[in-house]
N, C-alpha and C positions, 0 to 999 in steps of 0.2 A: 724868289724870296732872298733877301740879303742874308748871307751867312753871319751867324753871330756865335761867339765863343762860349757864352754862358747861357744856361737854361733858366728861364723864368718859371718858377712854380707859383701858380695861383691856387688858393684854397677857397672853395665856396662852402661856407660852414653850415648853412641850414636850408636855404632855398625855399621853394613853395610846392615841391612835388611830393616829397615824402611827408608822412603824417606821424604824429607823436606815438600812436599805437604800434607803429612798425619797429621802433627801436627806442629803448630807454635812454639811449645816448644822444639822440637828436637834440641839439640846443633849441630851447623854446623861450626861456625868460631872457630879459636883457642881460642879466649877469652871466647866464650860460653862453649867450652869443658872444659877449665880450671876452670871456675866458677862452672860448673856442678859437676866436680870432687871434688872441694873444699867444695861445699855445701853438697854433699853426705857424705864426710868424717866428716864434722861438725855434721851431723845428726846421725852418728854412724856407717858408713861403714868403716870397717878395711882395705878393699881392693877396689881399683878402677880399673876397666878393661877398657882399652882405645883403640879406633880406631881414625883415623883422616879422615877429609872430605875436599873436595875442597870448600873454602868459597864462591865461585861464585855460584855454582849450587848444592852443597851438595853431590856430588857423592863421594863414598869412595876413599880415597887417601892413599896409603901405602908407600909413599916416606918418608924416614927419615926426610927430610926437613919439612914436614908437622907436624910431631910429635915434632920436635925441638922447635916449636913455643909455645907449652904448657907444655911440661914436666918440664922444670926448674921452671916455675911458680908454678906448683902443688907441686914440691919438696920443694920450699921455704916456701910455706904457709901451708903445712900439713905434718904430720908424717905418712900418710897412705902408705900402700904397693901398689906399682904400678905394674899392670899386663898388659902387652902389647900383642895385638893380633898377632898370626901368621896365623890366619884364613883369615884376610883381608876381601875380598869379594869372593864368590865362583867362580867368573869369572876371578880371577887373577892367575898368575903362582906362583909356589912354591918359586922361587927366589925372586919375588916381595914381597910375603907374609912374608918371614923370615927377610927381611932387617931391619925393625925397632928394633926387638928384638936382632938381631945380632949386631946392631950399638950401642944400648943404654944399653945393658946388665942389664935388669931389674931384680928385685927379682923373679918375676913370669912372665911367658908367657903362653898364652893359646895354646893348641895343640889338634887338632881334630884327632880322633883315627880311622877314616875309611871313605872310599868313600861312597857317598850316593846321591840319587836323592834329589834335593833341590827345593821345590815348593813354590814360593811366589805369584803365580797367583791368589790364593784365595783372596788376599787382594784387588784385582781389583773389587770384588763384593761390597766392602764397600767404597773404595776410588776411585771415578770416576773423580774427578777434579784435574788432575796432571799437574803441571806447566811446567815440563821439559820433553823433548822427551826421555832423557835417563831413566827417571823413568818408562815410559810406556814400553820401550824396555826391561828393566831389570825385572820388575814385571811380564810382560806378557810372559816371556820366559819359556816354558814348557820343555825345553831340557837342563836345567842346571844340570850337575853332579858336585858335590863338590868333587874334586879329593883329596884323602889323601891315597896314596898307601903306602905299607910298606917301599918302598925306600924313598918316600917323608917324611914320619914320621921320619925315621932314619936320614935323612938329617937335619931336624930341631933339633933332639936330639943331634946330633954330632956337629952342629953349635953353639947351645946355651948352651948346658950342660957344656962345659968346662969353660964358663964364670961364673959358679955358679948360673945360672938361673934355678929355679925349674919350674915345669909345672902345669897348671890347665888342667887336661886331660878331654877334652870334649867328652862325650860318648852319642851318640844319639840313641844307640840301644845296645842290649846285645852283638852282635858280636864285638862291639868296646871294651867292657870289656875284651873279649878274646884276641883281638889284643894287648891290653895293657899288658895282662899276658905274651904274647910272648916276649915283650921287657923287662918286669920285670924279667922273668926267665933267660934271657941272660945278665942281669946286666947292661943294657943300661939306666934303670931308677931305682931310689933308694927310699926306704921307708923313711918317710911316703909319700905315693902317695896322691895327692889332686885330687880326682875324682869328676868331675862336671857332673851329669847325667841330660840330657836335654830332656824335655818332651813337646810334642804338636806341633812340627814343621813338616810340610808336607814333608814326606820322612823319618822321624825318628819314634821312638816309640811314642805311644799315650800319653794321659795325664790322663788316668783313674787311680784311686788308685791302682788297680791291677798291672798296668805298673810300678808304683813307687816301689811297694813291690817286683816285679820281678827283677828290676834292683838292688835293695839293696840286696836281697837274693843272686843274682849271684855274686855281688861284695864281699859280706861277704864270700862266698864259695871260690872264687878265691884268695882273698887277706887277709882274716882274720883281724888281727890287724895292717896290714901294710898300711892301707889307712885312709884318712879323707874324709868324704862324704859331698857333697854339691849338691843342686838341683837348677834347672832353669826351671820354667814353662813359656811357651810362651803365650803371649796374656792374655786372661781372666783367664788362668790357673795359673797365677803367684802366687797369694797370697794363694790359697788353697793348692797348692803343697808345698809352703814354710812352711805353718802351719803344714802340715802333716810331713814333714821332720824334722822340729825343734822339734816336739813332739817325734820323733823317734831317737833323738840324732844327727841329721845332721846339716849342715850349709846351708845358703841360698844365692841366688843371685837374685837381683832385678835390675831395671834400664830401661831406655827408649830403650836400645838395644833390650830388651826382650819383653816389653809391653809398649804401649803408654798410658795405662789407670791407673786411680786411682779410681776404682769403676765402676759400670756399666754405660756405655755411657758418662763417665766423663774423659776427657783427663787429664793426669798428667801434672801439670804446671811446675814441677821440678823433677829431679831425687831424690832430698832430700825428697820430699813428699812420694815417694815409700819407701825410707829407713825408714822414720818415721813410716809409716804404718806397715812395717814388724817388725820393732823394737817393736811396741806396741803389736803385736801378740806374739813375743818371750817373752817379759816381762810379758805378760798376762798368759803365760804358767809357770811362776815362774822361767824363765831362765834369764841369763845375757848375754849381748853381749860382744864379745872380742874386746879389744883395738887393734890398729895396732901392738903393741909390743907383745901382747898375741898371736895374729895371727902368728907373726913371730916365736914364740916359738912352737906353735902347729904344724906348717908346716915345721919347721926346715929351715927357710930362712936365707940368708946370711947377711941381714941387709941393711937398706936404705942408708948407707954411702958407699956401695960397688957397686953402679950402675954407669953407664956411662953417666949420665946427671946431 
């Protein structure tokens, strides 16, 4: 991994894993999602990673119409890099998942690099009082396979790549790094690769420091100086994994998509609160955070004026 002086903070403001009954602070409506993204950017996030939800019951919504309600607002009010999901929710088809990024041509889109078991049922131990039936059905499902076949990954690459969209490659296990190497060797993806290693999700690699080291060593061996590294720790692993990666020269991702918490037993009231917390860790290590334009330079992005929203 090429060393870089400044640390990129990504904030994933709502996602598709947590459900509205878990936290009153989870952004659901277009206005809440826009405000969360803008607040995160003002707190120091260079990149905001965005999903949409149905404002009535909070279920994930991957229709371009849902994204159209907040993307222009965010663009008008911040200079941050917008990263749109192609993961959607693990229950959606690939055609459904790719539509927002294909429609709006963002600077960055997320891309999951392998199929995996996706277990959210552990959350039912903590969250018993769910308001909506869809939440119970979704969280209780022990048969979710998050499908990301080689054909599906290639479909996203060939759909979004020609628009100048680069990718946040989400790798939940070492095999996903090898899958990315397959596409890199065939010229379907170009350096610098932005690799987001994901820790602590049921079905993916764990959140032990040895797991973090193993993913980084593997990426270093496969990609050398051709990648920029970022980490995402799920739940209570968020800040300690961020601290570890920042100290090792990496970038970090926070946000209510990944963790609802801001300290033990304390719900984060805003996405910005997590950004401020991780920023204090980074600056406490004597490092500086990257501005959106510095992130664009580090990741070789096309620029915020070349998107389709």
